[in-house]
C-alpha positions as CSV (number, residue, x, y, z in Angstrom):
1,M,-92.5,-51.1,-3.6
2,T,-93.7,-51.7,0.0
3,T,-96.1,-54.5,0.5
4,T,-98.7,-53.9,3.2
5,V,-99.5,-56.9,5.4
6,P,-103.3,-57.3,5.4
7,R,-105.0,-57.0,8.7
8,P,-105.9,-60.5,10.0
9,T,-109.6,-61.4,10.6
10,H,-110.8,-61.8,14.1
11,E,-110.6,-65.6,13.9
12,R,-107.1,-65.5,12.5
13,R,-106.0,-63.0,15.2
14,L,-107.1,-65.5,17.9
15,V,-105.1,-68.2,16.2
16,L,-102.0,-66.0,16.0
17,E,-102.3,-64.9,19.6
18,R,-102.6,-68.5,20.7
19,R,-99.5,-69.4,18.6
20,I,-97.4,-66.6,20.1
21,R,-98.5,-67.6,23.6
22,L,-97.3,-71.2,22.9
23,I,-94.0,-69.9,21.4
24,V,-93.4,-67.6,24.4
25,T,-94.3,-70.4,26.8
26,A,-91.9,-72.8,25.1
27,T,-89.2,-70.1,25.2
28,I,-89.7,-69.6,28.9
29,A,-89.7,-73.4,29.6
30,Y,-86.5,-73.8,27.7
31,N,-84.8,-70.9,29.5
32,L,-85.7,-72.5,32.8
33,V,-84.0,-75.8,31.9
34,E,-81.1,-73.8,30.3
35,A,-80.6,-71.9,33.5
36,V,-80.5,-74.9,35.8
37,V,-78.2,-76.9,33.5
38,A,-75.9,-74.0,32.8
39,I,-75.5,-72.9,36.4
40,A,-74.9,-76.5,37.5
41,A,-72.4,-77.2,34.8
42,G,-70.7,-73.9,35.3
43,T,-70.3,-74.6,39.0
44,V,-68.7,-78.0,38.4
45,S,-66.3,-76.7,35.7
46,S,-65.6,-73.3,37.4
47,S,-66.8,-71.6,34.3
48,T,-67.7,-67.9,34.8
49,A,-69.3,-67.8,31.3
50,L,-71.6,-70.7,31.9
51,I,-72.7,-69.5,35.4
52,G,-73.4,-66.0,33.9
53,F,-75.2,-67.6,31.0
54,G,-77.5,-69.5,33.4
55,L,-78.1,-66.5,35.6
56,D,-79.0,-64.4,32.5
57,S,-81.6,-67.1,31.5
58,T,-83.0,-67.0,35.0
59,I,-83.5,-63.2,34.8
60,E,-85.1,-63.5,31.4
61,V,-87.7,-65.9,32.9
62,V,-88.2,-63.7,35.9
63,S,-88.7,-60.8,33.6
64,A,-91.4,-62.6,31.7
65,A,-93.1,-63.7,34.9
66,A,-93.0,-60.2,36.3
67,V,-94.6,-58.7,33.3
68,A,-97.2,-61.4,33.3
69,W,-97.9,-60.8,37.0
70,Q,-98.2,-57.1,36.2
71,F,-101.1,-57.7,33.8
72,T,-103.0,-59.7,36.4
73,R,-103.3,-56.5,38.5
74,R,-106.4,-54.3,38.5
75,D,-104.4,-51.3,37.2
76,P,-101.4,-52.8,35.3
77,E,-99.9,-49.4,34.4
78,R,-99.5,-48.5,38.0
79,W,-97.0,-51.4,38.4
80,E,-95.2,-51.0,35.1
81,T,-92.4,-48.6,36.2
82,G,-91.6,-50.5,39.4
83,T,-91.6,-53.8,37.7
84,L,-89.2,-52.7,35.0
85,R,-86.9,-51.1,37.5
86,V,-86.7,-54.3,39.5
87,I,-85.8,-56.2,36.3
88,A,-83.2,-53.5,35.4
89,L,-81.6,-53.8,38.8
90,A,-81.4,-57.6,38.4
91,F,-79.6,-57.2,35.1
92,F,-77.2,-54.6,36.6
93,A,-76.4,-57.0,39.5
94,L,-75.7,-59.8,37.0
95,A,-73.4,-57.5,35.0
96,A,-71.5,-56.5,38.2
97,Y,-71.2,-60.2,39.4
98,V,-70.0,-61.5,36.0
99,T,-67.6,-58.6,35.4
100,A,-66.0,-59.1,38.8
101,T,-65.6,-62.8,38.5
102,S,-64.3,-62.5,34.9
103,V,-61.7,-59.9,35.9
104,L,-60.6,-62.0,38.9
105,A,-60.3,-65.0,36.6
106,L,-58.2,-63.1,34.1
107,V,-56.0,-61.6,36.8
108,G,-55.6,-64.8,38.8
109,G,-55.3,-67.0,35.8
110,I,-58.2,-69.3,36.9
111,D,-58.5,-72.1,34.5
112,A,-62.1,-73.2,33.7
113,Q,-62.4,-76.9,33.2
114,H,-63.7,-78.6,30.1
115,S,-67.5,-78.9,30.2
116,T,-69.1,-81.3,27.7
117,V,-72.6,-80.5,29.2
118,G,-71.9,-76.7,28.7
119,I,-70.8,-77.1,25.1
120,A,-73.8,-79.3,24.3
121,L,-76.2,-76.9,26.0
122,T,-75.0,-73.8,24.2
123,A,-74.8,-75.6,20.9
124,L,-78.4,-76.7,21.3
125,S,-79.4,-73.2,22.1
126,V,-77.7,-71.9,19.0
127,V,-79.9,-74.3,17.0
128,I,-83.2,-73.9,18.9
129,M,-83.4,-70.2,19.6
130,P,-83.4,-69.1,15.9
131,F,-86.4,-71.3,15.1
132,L,-88.3,-69.9,18.1
133,S,-87.4,-66.4,17.0
134,L,-88.4,-66.9,13.4
135,A,-91.8,-68.5,14.4
136,E,-92.6,-65.6,16.7
137,R,-91.5,-63.0,14.2
138,R,-93.7,-64.4,11.4
139,A,-96.7,-64.6,13.7
140,G,-96.0,-61.1,15.0
141,R,-95.7,-59.6,11.5
142,E,-99.0,-61.1,10.5
143,L,-100.6,-60.0,13.7
144,R,-99.0,-56.5,13.3
145,S,-97.6,-56.7,16.8
146,A,-94.5,-54.6,17.3
147,T,-94.0,-56.1,20.8
148,A,-94.1,-59.7,19.5
149,I,-91.6,-58.8,16.8
150,A,-89.4,-57.0,19.4
151,D,-89.5,-60.1,21.6
152,S,-88.5,-62.3,18.7
153,K,-85.5,-60.1,18.2
154,Q,-84.6,-60.5,21.9
155,T,-84.7,-64.3,21.4
156,L,-82.4,-63.9,18.4
157,I,-80.0,-61.9,20.5
158,C,-79.9,-64.8,23.0
159,T,-78.7,-66.9,20.1
160,Y,-75.7,-64.7,19.7
161,L,-75.1,-64.9,23.4
162,S,-75.2,-68.6,23.3
163,A,-72.7,-68.6,20.4
164,A,-70.3,-66.4,22.3
165,V,-70.3,-68.7,25.3
166,L,-70.0,-71.7,23.0
167,V,-66.9,-70.2,21.3
168,G,-65.3,-69.5,24.7
169,L,-66.0,-73.0,26.0
170,A,-64.7,-74.6,22.8
171,A,-61.6,-72.5,22.6
172,N,-60.8,-73.4,26.2
173,S,-61.3,-77.1,25.6
174,L,-59.6,-77.4,22.2
175,F,-56.7,-74.9,22.5
176,G,-56.3,-74.5,26.2
177,W,-57.2,-70.8,26.0
178,W,-58.2,-70.4,29.6
179,W,-58.9,-66.7,29.2
180,A,-61.6,-67.4,26.5
181,D,-64.1,-68.3,29.2
182,A,-63.6,-65.1,31.1
183,I,-63.9,-63.1,27.9
184,A,-67.2,-64.8,27.1
185,G,-68.2,-63.8,30.6
186,L,-67.5,-60.2,29.8
187,V,-69.7,-60.5,26.7
188,I,-72.5,-61.6,28.9
189,A,-71.9,-58.7,31.3
190,A,-72.1,-56.2,28.3
191,F,-75.3,-57.9,27.2
192,A,-76.8,-57.7,30.7
193,I,-76.0,-53.9,30.9
194,R,-77.7,-53.4,27.6
195,E,-80.8,-55.3,28.8
196,G,-80.8,-53.4,32.1
197,I,-80.7,-50.0,30.4
198,E,-83.6,-51.0,28.1
199,A,-85.6,-52.2,31.0
200,W,-84.9,-49.0,33.0
201,R,-86.1,-47.0,30.0
202,G,-89.3,-49.0,29.9
203,D,-88.6,-51.6,27.2
204,A,-89.5,-54.9,28.8
205,C,-87.8,-58.0,27.3
206,A,-90.9,-60.1,27.5
207,T,-93.5,-57.4,26.6
208,S,-95.2,-59.8,24.3
209,V,-96.3,-61.9,27.3
210,G,-98.0,-58.9,28.9
211,M,-99.4,-57.7,25.6
212,L,-101.0,-61.1,24.9
213,L,-102.6,-61.2,28.4
214,E,-103.9,-57.7,28.0
215,G,-105.1,-58.5,24.5
216,Q,-106.9,-61.6,25.8
217,A,-108.5,-59.4,28.5
218,D,-109.7,-56.9,25.9
219,H,-111.1,-59.8,23.8
220,D,-113.0,-61.1,26.8
221,H,-114.3,-57.7,27.5
222,D,-115.4,-57.1,23.9
223,H,-117.1,-60.6,23.9
224,T,-119.0,-59.7,27.1
225,T,-120.1,-56.4,25.7
226,R,-121.4,-58.0,22.5
227,A,-123.2,-60.6,24.6
């Protein structure tokens, strides 16, 4: 038996939209910190996986910002295709960079150094991301927002990515498996290609940001009309 989620009242809808905006803002803020720390730690330890992980976080933030910018335009739909294509190309560039560096590391036997900061960061992401994903998914379901639910799944996928990098870093540190870091980098490359393809097809990673801005604009318009 399928249970239909009741449509929220206007007041409840505003609460849910505000909640999702806060969750998305928190996710973007965390990704910014994650990107800076991961790239810095990856550079110090010569870790392809950590640098790729940080660059991926950077692109996720840029993606959200790009969609948000799009919905500040007078005609958002006019900018949609171009915005998504730029995001897609950024992901493809990331995939090419990480693939090349990972392959070179495997062929050349480049040994990534132990990174306590990298391990701590990815472990923290594995803990934090599922909570953000669950909170957004619950709010999205009640709001009946397919884009918010999709964005929550995207956040959950970032958890798997964090776990893959964590395993690679831990294996290298504990067992001396130098190649594990490069393998984790290839996992990131595959993830970036997937994201690039979805963006090229028109599925923005941070669509919920744009949706909420558009929804707020519609609400303001309706309020003005009623007034």
